[in-house]
N, C-alpha and C positions, 0 to 999 in steps of 0.2 A: 504493500500500500504506500501511496505517496501523500505528501501534504503533512500539516502539523498533526501531532497526536491528539486524540480527543477521548473523553469519557462519554459513554452512553448512559443516560439517566432515565429510569423507567418508573412510572407510577401506574400500577395495575389496580384500578379501583373496582368497586362492585359492579358498575354498569359500563364503564369505559376505561380505556387505557390512554395514557399520554406519555410522550417521550421528548427528550431534548438532549442536546450535546453541551458538554462543557467546552467553551471556546478556548482558543490558544492562550488567551489572557486570563484564564481561570474563572470566567463568568458563565452564567447560565445562558445558553442560546435560546432562540425562539422555541416555544412548545408546539408540538405537533400531535396529530392523531387522537384528538379528543372526540372519539366516536364510540358508539355503543359496542360492547363486546358481542361476539358471536360464538359459535361452536369453536372448540380449541383448534382443530385443524384449519378452519376457515380463518381464524385470527392469526395463526402462525403464518399462513400463506399471505395474508394481507400485509402483515408487518414486513415479511421478506420482500414483498413487492415494493413497499414504500422505501425500503433501504437499498434495493438492488442496484440502483444507479449511482451509488455514492461510495465507491471503493476508495476514493481519494480522502474520505474522512479519517482514515487511519485510526480506527477505534482501538484503543489500547486496553480498555477495561469497561465493564458494564456493571452498574450498581442500580438497585431498585428496592422498592418496598411494595408489597401487594396484599390486599385484603380480598382479592378475587379467589375463586375456587382453585385448589391445587392444580387441576388439569389446565386451567388457563395460564397459571404461572409457568407451568412446564412448557406450554406452547410458546410463550414469550421467550423463554430461555432457549428453546430450540431454534427460533427464528434468529436470535442474536448469534448463536453458535454457527448456524448455517451461513449467515451473511458475513459475519466479521471474524469468525473463528475464536470468539471469546465466550466464556461462561458468564452468567449473571450472579453477582454477589448480592443476595437478598438480605437486606438489613432487617433486624428485629427491634422491638421496643427495648429500651434500656431503663436501668434504674436512675442513671444520670448521664448527661452529656456535658462535656467541657472541652472547648477548643477555640482558639483564636479570640479569646475574650468573651465568648458566648457560654453561659452556664445555665443549665436547666436541670432541676431535680424532679423526679416522678413521684408524686404524692399519692398515687393510687394505693389502696389497701394491698392489692397484689399488683405490683408494677407491671408485670408481664401480661396482665389482662388488658391493659390499655391498647386500643387499636393502633397498629403501626402507622397508619396514615395520620391519625390524630397526633401521634408523637412527633412525626416529622413536620407536620404543620406548625406545631408549637415551637419546635427548634427554630424554624425560619422566622416565625413572628417575633420570638425573643431576640433573634439576631437583628431584625429590622428596628425594634423598639426596645433597646436594652434599658434596664433599670426603671421600667414603668410597669405598673399593674395593668394587666391586659385581660380582656374577655375576647376570645377568638371564636367566632361563629362561622361554621362552614356549612353552606347550603348546597348539598349534593344529593346523592341517592338517599342518604340519611342527612338530617340536620343535627350537627353536634355543636354544643356551646360549652367552651372550656375556659377555666380561669387560671391565670398565672400571676402570682404575687410579685411585688416589686423586687424582692430578693431572689426571684427565679425559681419558685416552687410551683409546679402544677398542683393545684389544690382540689381539683375535681371538675366534673362536667356532666352534661346531660345529653341524651340521645333521643331523637324522635324521627318518625317517618319524614322524608323530605317532601318538597313541594310536588314533584311528579307523582310520588307514591300516594300522596293524599288525593290528588286529582283522580288517579287511576282507581284507587280503592272505592271512591264514591261511585264512579261509573260502573265498576264491577259489582258492587254490593247493592245497587238499587236498580229498579226497573226503568225509571224514567229520567235519571239525571245523566247529562252528557259529560264528556271531557270538556270542561268549560273554557271559553276563550274570552272571558270578561275582564273587567278592571276592578281595582280596589276602590271601594266607595264606603262612605260612612253609613249611609242608609240605602243599600241596594234595592232597586225596584224592578229587577229582572233576574231570572235564574242564573244566567252566566255570571253576572256581577255578584250575585249572592254567593255562588260557589267560590269564585276567585277571592272575594273578600273574606270568606270564612277560612279558606286555606292559608292565604297570606297573613290574615289577622292572627291565626293560631301560631304561625311561625314567628311573627313579630312579638306576640305576647310572651312566647317562650323565651326569646332573647331578652326582652326588656325585664321580665321577672328575674332572670338569672343575673342580669347586670345589677339590679337593686339588691339582691341577696349578697352578691360578691362585694358590692360597695360597703355594706354594713361591716364586713369582716376585714376588708383589705384596702379600702379607700377607693376613690373614684377611678375607674379604669379607662383606658383607651379601648374602644370597641373596634376590633379588626374583623371585617367581613370578607369571606372568601367562598369559593365554590361557584358552580355554574349558575345558580339562581341568586347569587349575591347582588348583581346589579338590579334585580327586580325589588329586592328588599331594602337596599341602601337608602333610597329617597324617603322611605317611610319610617325607618327606625327612630323611635323617640319623638315622632312628630308631636309638637305641642307640649313636650315635657322637658325636663332638665337633664335628660340622659346625655352621655358624653358624645363628642364628635365621633364620626365614623371614618375609619381608614379602609378603603377598598383595595384588596391585594389579589394578585394573580399567582398561580402556580406555587403555592406555599409548600406543597408536598415535594415537588421537584427541587425546590430551593433547599429544603431540609435534607434531602438525599445528597445534594451536592456538598453541604456542610459535613455530613457524615463521611462521605467519600474523602474529602480533604483531611478530616481528622484521622481516618484510617491510613491514608497515604503518609501523613506526618508521623504516624506511630505514637500518637498521644495516648497516655495511660488511660484516659477516659473514653477513648474512641469506641470501645466495644463493651463497656461495662453496663 
């Protein structure tokens, strides 16, 4: 292979997979492939096709985290091996992370039970906003809302069905309700708006309730919103209240994976703990 050496970074989520390269200057390149997962063989073929014209990437190593089914993770690894001749180093959740001035402790009762995607999201958020109390809300297949204290401890979080799951569950579980295409309204006067307002309102209420509880224990946080549905929620979080300003972030999982990979390459004592 020719050209500068790169790392391939992989985020294998519940419903979609994303990937990016670490560029020659050590930064995260553009994210690609945010499409819904398919059967393992189909997904491996699709990834191999996406990567097939890029031998000049000179991929040196591949790192990832995955909450997808094991068969899908295996398919991703097979595509990387087939295309670049490298295996995937799948990261797990840690008890703590410390590298390059970023420190995060895992306060879950059983630290290894914390989802690996949530852990890497929190590493990246902590790196972007050090020394601040944070509430990190990720609106994806599931909606998760997690708290990080100013001294860098993950203190707990909540999990709920995500926006799409809520829409789909109403359509599946009722005889007459559609997959709604409405808008958020205070007093909806039609079914589409009523469903949309109920779904988005429940997501916003979950986030806002968590922020209030966190604030009582750890001080006023910065609210970090991420995930595919974050842009829909961001304009409405805390509307008409004193809730904190919102920071909208992209690709936190991939950014957290990059930090883990850099820590591993540096051989830091905390890289794999």
